[in-house]
C-alpha positions as CSV (number, residue, x, y, z in Angstrom):
1,M,0.0,0.0,0.0
2,S,1.5,3.4,-1.0
3,I,1.9,6.2,1.6
4,P,0.1,9.4,0.8
5,F,2.4,12.2,-0.3
6,R,1.7,14.5,2.7
7,A,2.2,11.7,5.2
8,G,5.4,10.6,3.5
9,L,6.8,14.1,3.5
10,I,6.1,14.5,7.2
11,S,7.8,11.2,7.9
12,L,10.9,12.3,5.9
13,V,11.1,15.6,7.8
14,A,10.7,13.9,11.1
15,A,13.5,11.4,10.2
16,A,15.8,14.2,9.2
17,F,15.1,16.1,12.4
18,L,15.8,13.0,14.5
19,S,19.0,12.3,12.7
20,S,20.3,15.8,13.6
21,T,19.5,15.7,17.3
22,P,22.5,13.7,18.6
23,V,24.7,16.8,18.1
24,L,22.5,18.7,20.5
25,A,22.0,15.8,22.9
26,D,25.7,15.6,23.7
27,G,25.3,18.8,25.8
28,S,27.9,21.4,26.5
29,K,31.2,21.2,28.3
30,L,29.6,23.6,30.8
31,D,27.1,20.9,31.8
32,E,29.8,18.3,32.0
33,V,32.0,20.4,34.2
34,L,29.1,21.3,36.5
35,A,28.1,17.6,36.8
36,R,31.7,16.6,37.6
37,G,32.0,19.2,40.3
38,H,35.4,20.6,39.5
39,L,37.3,22.3,36.6
40,V,40.2,20.6,34.8
41,L,42.7,23.3,34.0
42,G,45.7,22.9,31.8
43,T,48.7,25.1,32.7
44,G,52.4,25.1,33.3
45,S,54.5,25.1,36.5
46,T,57.9,26.7,35.6
47,N,57.2,30.3,34.4
48,A,56.8,33.0,37.0
49,P,54.7,35.1,37.4
50,W,52.3,33.1,35.2
51,H,52.4,29.5,36.6
52,F,55.0,28.2,39.1
53,K,55.4,26.4,42.3
54,S,55.7,28.1,45.7
55,A,58.2,27.1,48.4
56,D,55.5,24.7,49.8
57,D,55.0,23.2,46.3
58,K,51.7,25.0,45.7
59,L,50.9,26.0,42.1
60,Q,50.5,29.8,41.8
61,G,50.6,32.7,39.3
62,F,48.5,34.9,37.2
63,D,47.3,32.0,34.9
64,V,46.4,30.0,37.9
65,D,44.4,32.9,39.3
66,M,42.4,33.0,36.1
67,G,41.5,29.4,36.8
68,H,40.4,30.3,40.3
69,I,38.1,33.0,38.8
70,I,36.5,30.5,36.5
71,A,36.1,27.9,39.2
72,K,34.4,30.4,41.5
73,A,32.0,31.4,38.7
74,L,31.2,27.7,38.2
75,F,30.9,26.5,41.8
76,G,31.2,29.5,44.1
77,D,34.5,27.9,45.2
78,P,37.8,29.1,43.6
79,D,39.6,25.9,44.6
80,K,37.5,23.4,42.8
81,I,40.2,22.8,40.2
82,E,42.2,19.8,39.0
83,Y,45.5,20.9,37.5
84,V,47.1,19.3,34.5
85,N,50.7,20.3,34.3
86,Q,51.5,20.5,30.6
87,S,54.4,21.7,28.4
88,S,53.8,24.6,26.0
89,D,53.5,22.2,23.0
90,A,50.7,20.3,24.8
91,R,48.5,23.3,25.2
92,I,46.5,22.7,22.0
93,P,46.5,18.9,21.9
94,N,45.2,18.6,25.4
95,I,42.2,20.8,24.5
96,T,41.4,19.1,21.2
97,T,41.6,15.6,22.8
98,G,39.5,16.6,25.8
99,K,42.2,16.0,28.4
100,V,41.5,19.5,29.9
101,D,38.4,21.7,30.0
102,I,40.4,24.8,29.3
103,T,44.0,26.0,29.0
104,C,45.3,29.2,30.7
105,Q,49.0,29.2,30.0
106,F,50.3,32.6,28.7
107,M,49.1,31.5,25.3
108,T,49.5,34.1,22.5
109,V,46.5,34.5,20.2
110,T,47.3,33.9,16.6
111,G,45.1,33.3,13.5
112,E,46.8,29.9,13.0
113,R,46.0,28.7,16.6
114,A,42.4,30.1,16.3
115,Q,41.8,27.5,13.6
116,Q,42.5,24.8,16.1
117,V,41.0,26.1,19.4
118,A,38.5,28.8,20.4
119,F,40.1,31.6,22.3
120,T,38.4,33.4,25.1
121,I,38.4,37.2,25.5
122,P,41.9,38.5,26.5
123,Y,43.0,38.6,30.1
124,Y,46.4,40.2,29.5
125,R,48.2,42.1,26.8
126,E,51.9,41.3,26.7
127,G,54.7,43.3,25.1
128,V,58.4,44.0,25.3
129,G,59.7,46.5,27.8
130,L,62.9,48.0,29.0
131,M,64.1,47.9,32.6
132,L,66.7,50.3,34.1
133,K,68.5,50.5,37.4
134,A,66.7,53.0,39.6
135,D,69.9,54.9,40.2
136,G,71.3,54.4,36.7
137,Q,72.6,56.9,34.2
138,Y,69.4,56.9,32.1
139,A,66.1,58.2,33.4
140,D,63.7,56.7,30.9
141,Y,63.1,55.5,27.3
142,G,63.6,59.0,25.9
143,A,67.0,59.3,27.5
144,L,68.0,55.8,26.2
145,K,66.9,56.7,22.6
146,A,68.7,60.1,22.7
147,A,72.0,58.4,23.8
148,G,72.0,56.3,20.6
149,S,75.0,53.9,20.2
150,S,76.2,54.7,23.8
151,V,73.5,52.5,25.1
152,T,73.9,48.7,25.6
153,V,70.8,46.5,26.0
154,S,70.9,42.9,27.3
155,V,68.4,40.5,25.9
156,L,67.8,36.8,25.9
157,Q,69.5,35.0,23.0
158,N,67.1,34.7,20.0
159,V,67.3,34.9,16.2
160,Y,65.0,37.9,16.4
161,A,66.6,39.6,19.5
162,E,68.7,42.2,17.7
163,S,65.9,43.3,15.4
164,M,63.5,43.4,18.3
165,V,65.6,45.7,20.3
166,H,66.4,47.9,17.3
167,A,62.7,48.4,16.7
168,A,62.7,50.5,19.9
169,L,66.3,51.7,20.1
170,P,67.7,51.7,16.5
171,D,71.3,52.6,17.4
172,A,71.7,50.6,20.7
173,K,74.3,47.9,21.1
174,V,72.7,44.5,21.7
175,D,74.3,41.9,23.9
176,Q,72.6,38.5,23.9
177,Y,72.7,36.0,26.8
178,E,71.8,32.4,27.1
179,S,69.5,32.8,30.2
180,V,67.2,35.3,31.8
181,D,69.3,35.4,34.9
182,L,72.3,36.6,32.9
183,I,70.4,39.5,31.3
184,Y,69.6,40.8,34.7
185,Q,73.1,40.2,36.0
186,A,74.4,42.3,33.0
187,L,72.3,45.2,34.1
188,E,73.3,44.9,37.8
189,S,77.0,44.7,37.0
190,G,76.9,47.7,34.6
191,R,77.7,45.7,31.5
192,A,74.2,46.7,30.2
193,D,72.3,50.0,30.6
194,A,68.9,48.3,30.1
195,V,67.2,44.9,29.9
196,A,64.7,44.1,27.1
197,T,62.2,41.3,27.8
198,D,58.5,40.7,28.3
199,Q,56.9,43.5,30.3
200,S,55.2,40.9,32.6
201,S,58.7,39.5,33.5
202,L,60.0,43.0,34.2
203,A,57.0,43.8,36.3
204,W,57.5,40.6,38.3
205,Y,61.2,41.2,38.7
206,M,60.7,44.7,40.0
207,T,58.1,43.5,42.4
208,Q,60.6,41.0,43.8
209,N,63.3,43.7,44.1
210,P,61.4,46.8,45.2
211,G,63.2,50.1,44.7
212,R,66.2,48.7,42.8
213,Y,64.8,49.0,39.2
214,K,62.4,51.0,37.2
215,D,60.4,50.7,34.0
216,A,61.7,52.9,31.1
217,G,58.1,53.7,30.2
218,F,57.9,52.3,26.7
219,G,56.4,49.0,25.3
220,W,56.3,47.5,21.9
221,N,55.6,44.2,20.1
222,P,52.1,43.7,21.6
223,Q,50.6,40.2,21.8
224,T,47.3,39.0,23.4
225,Y,47.1,36.3,26.1
226,A,43.8,34.4,26.3
227,C,42.6,31.1,27.6
228,A,41.5,28.5,25.1
229,V,38.8,25.9,24.8
230,K,37.7,23.3,22.3
231,R,36.0,24.7,19.2
232,G,32.3,24.2,18.6
233,D,30.9,24.7,22.1
234,Q,29.5,28.2,22.2
235,D,27.8,27.7,25.6
236,W,31.1,26.9,27.3
237,L,33.0,29.7,25.5
238,N,30.3,32.2,26.5
239,F,30.4,31.1,30.1
240,V,34.2,31.4,30.4
241,N,34.1,34.8,28.6
242,T,31.4,36.0,31.1
243,A,33.5,34.9,34.1
244,L,36.7,36.6,32.8
245,H,34.8,39.7,31.7
246,E,33.1,40.2,35.1
247,A,36.5,39.7,36.7
248,M,38.0,42.5,34.7
249,T,35.0,44.9,34.7
250,G,32.3,43.8,37.2
251,V,31.5,41.9,40.3
252,E,34.7,39.9,40.6
253,F,37.0,42.9,39.8
254,D,38.6,42.8,43.3
255,S,39.9,39.2,42.7
256,Y,41.4,40.2,39.3
257,A,42.9,43.4,40.7
258,K,44.4,41.6,43.7
259,S,46.1,39.1,41.4
260,Y,47.4,41.8,39.1
261,K,48.9,43.6,42.1
262,T,50.5,40.4,43.4
263,W,52.2,39.4,40.3
264,F,52.8,42.7,38.4
265,G,53.0,45.1,41.3
266,K,50.5,47.6,39.9
267,D,47.2,48.9,41.2
268,L,44.4,48.8,38.7
269,A,41.8,51.6,38.5
270,P,38.3,50.3,39.3
271,P,35.9,50.0,36.3
272,Q,34.1,53.3,35.7
273,I,30.5,53.3,36.9
274,G,27.8,54.2,34.3
275,F,28.2,53.8,30.6
276,P,29.9,50.4,29.9
277,V,33.5,51.0,29.0
278,E,33.3,48.3,26.3
279,Y,31.3,50.6,24.0
280,K,33.3,53.8,24.4
């Protein structure tokens, strides 16, 4: 017996609808994390002030604090986190394979990486800076630039190191060293007039040595740091974005500002009340 055309069409539409529902039935990572009862955070353990161990072997740092902010938004408890200690080259694979819920590990946003993972809103903007001795010959970036070839800058050895320094100080002499400790030692001993490295590293170093060093007041080579989650889960991405956004601009600002002060030594101005700053 043949099926009437209208009834057959309804059957086909229903079948097509049912075949598409498993994608929705899987649910969001948000639901999975809430059901589990804790966040699985991928990060490192060897790079201060981002992620490193304290004297009592406790993981700490600015990246770790971003995890606390997200956990508090999820559970009302910033400590409901399981940490996965991962190398830099495992940051993306651990997301795509589901080993971690999210990675917060001073990860620079690039177009290539954004094809593999979904980046959250930024939580820090990195750049290169210059650090001087507080009682040194040069007062600031302007004085360094004016001194031209008389200035020596210590920098971590890298194929791009010389061109990076010359982007800010075209005439400076560039001395490259094999370790971060050595670039600071060069400044302390007077073999260098300034250190060039990540501004976050300079801020941390100055925080650890109050009064001995100063920021030259110039930054360049900007790059964005964001957390990353698996692609294709808008609910989870939206939730994490909301948690980070409200930490930087809303109800959890005190937590973000306290972390920023701890690791970078700077007080943040509270978000302006009234018209949302995002739309200015």
